[in-house]
N, C-alpha and C positions, 0 to 999 in steps of 0.2 A: 504492499499499499504506499502510495506516494503522498507525503506530509503536503499540502500546500497553505500558502500564507492567506488567511481570508480574516475578515471582518464580520460582524453581527449587524443585521439591520436594527438590531435595539439599541444602536450606538447612534443612529442616523432618524429615530423616531418618527421626525416632521418631514422628511422625502420622500420622494415618490420613489417606487420600484426602480423606475428608469432612470432616476438621478443616481442612487444608489449603485445600480449596475456601470453607470457611466463613471461616476466616480472612483468606484473599485477598479476598474481598466485604466484609468487615468493616473492612478496612485500606483500601479503595479502590482495590484492584488492579482491572486489567481484563483479566489474563489469567494462565496459568499455564504453567509451562515443566516439562513432565512429565518426571522422572528416574527416580524413585522412586513406587510404589503401595505404599500401607501399608509401607513401608519394605523394599522387594525390588525389585531392578531389574526393568525391564518384559522378560521373557522372551517367547519366540516360542512357548515351550508353554502361553500361557494357555488356559484351557478356554472354549469358545465363550460359555457363562453369564459366566463372570468377565470375558470382552471387553465382552459385552451389558451387563452391571452397571455396568461402569467408564465405557462410553460414555455410558449413561443418566445416570449422577452427572455426567460433563462437562456434559451438554445441560441439565439442570435446574439446574447451577449459574450458568447465564446468562453465564459466564466464556469467554471464547477460550482456545484453546490456542495460545502462540507457537511450540512445538516439544516434541517427543518425542525423548529421548534413547535410542538404540537400544543403547549400549554395545557395538556391533558394531565390532570390529578387523579393516580391512581386510589388514592383514599381520598373519596370527596363524597360520601354517602350513598352514591348510587350501588345498584347491585354489580357484583362483580361482573356478571355477563353483559350490562349495559357499557361498562369501562371497557371491556374487551372489544365490544362491538364498535365503540368509537375508537379505538386504537387501530382495529382492523381497516376501518375507514381512512383513518391517516395515513395508514401503512400505503394504502392504495393509491392517495392522493401522491404520496412521496415517489411511490415508484413511476406515476405519469412524469414528474419531473426530475425522474433519475437520481433521487437524492439517496446517499449511501448510507445517511444515518438520521434515525428520528429521535428526537430530545421530548421523554415526558418525564413529569415530575412525581415525585411519593406523593406529595401533600402532608398532611397533619396526622399525627396518630390520633384515632377516636379516641375521645376518653372513655376508662374503663378497659383500654387494651394497651397493653405492655408496649415500647417501643419495639422490643423484638417480634413480638407476634405482628405488629402492625407492618413490619419490614418484610417478615416472612409471608404475610397477603400478599402486599404489592409485589414481590417475587414470583407468587403462585399465579398472581394475573397476567403478567409479563412471559411468564413461561408457557403458562395456555395459551396466551395469544401467539408466541412463537411457534408453539407445534401447530396450530391452523395455519398461519404464514407461511410456514415450511411446506405443510403439506397441499397449498394453494401453488407455491412457487412453479411446480413442475420445470425444475432446473434452469430457471430463468436465472441468468448471474446480474449482480447488480441490483438485487433487490434490498430495501432499505432495513436496518438492524436499527434495536433502541438505544438510546443512552440514559440512564437514570439519571437525573438531578434532583437536588433538594429534597431531601427527605427531612421533616420536619418533626423531630419526636419532643417528648415534654421533659421538661428538666424536674428532677424529684427524685423520689425512691426507684432505684432500678434502672433511671436513665442515663445514658452518657452524653457530655458535652460533647 
């Protein structure tokens, strides 16, 4: 795997995607981490025309995407199956845009659940989604993988800082 010098669109939240891509090329970056598109989080409710338009801009830029940030929280009060569905939908979007990595967030450990149990639940959700994604891959190279960011445990008895 070749490392690319890249920056995240979170660093230029008020820029359009076109401007972020243009500046990245001008400044000599080789890639971009897509966190915001035109100042908005990447939502699963993007229309097919928006998905295609964004994909076209990304391809035409000549820059590679190093990751896409889903803003999905694994521990968010939803049923595991609902979170898994959202993750699969985002993986499909990332595959359309040739994104190698998808960032997901752990979320907050629910009340009454130890940090260790909360982390185990987050890992189970990712493992289950990865099993389904792997079954759907059908040997397509380049499908995205997950990056887990920011698991927020509670401080106190049994918690690690």
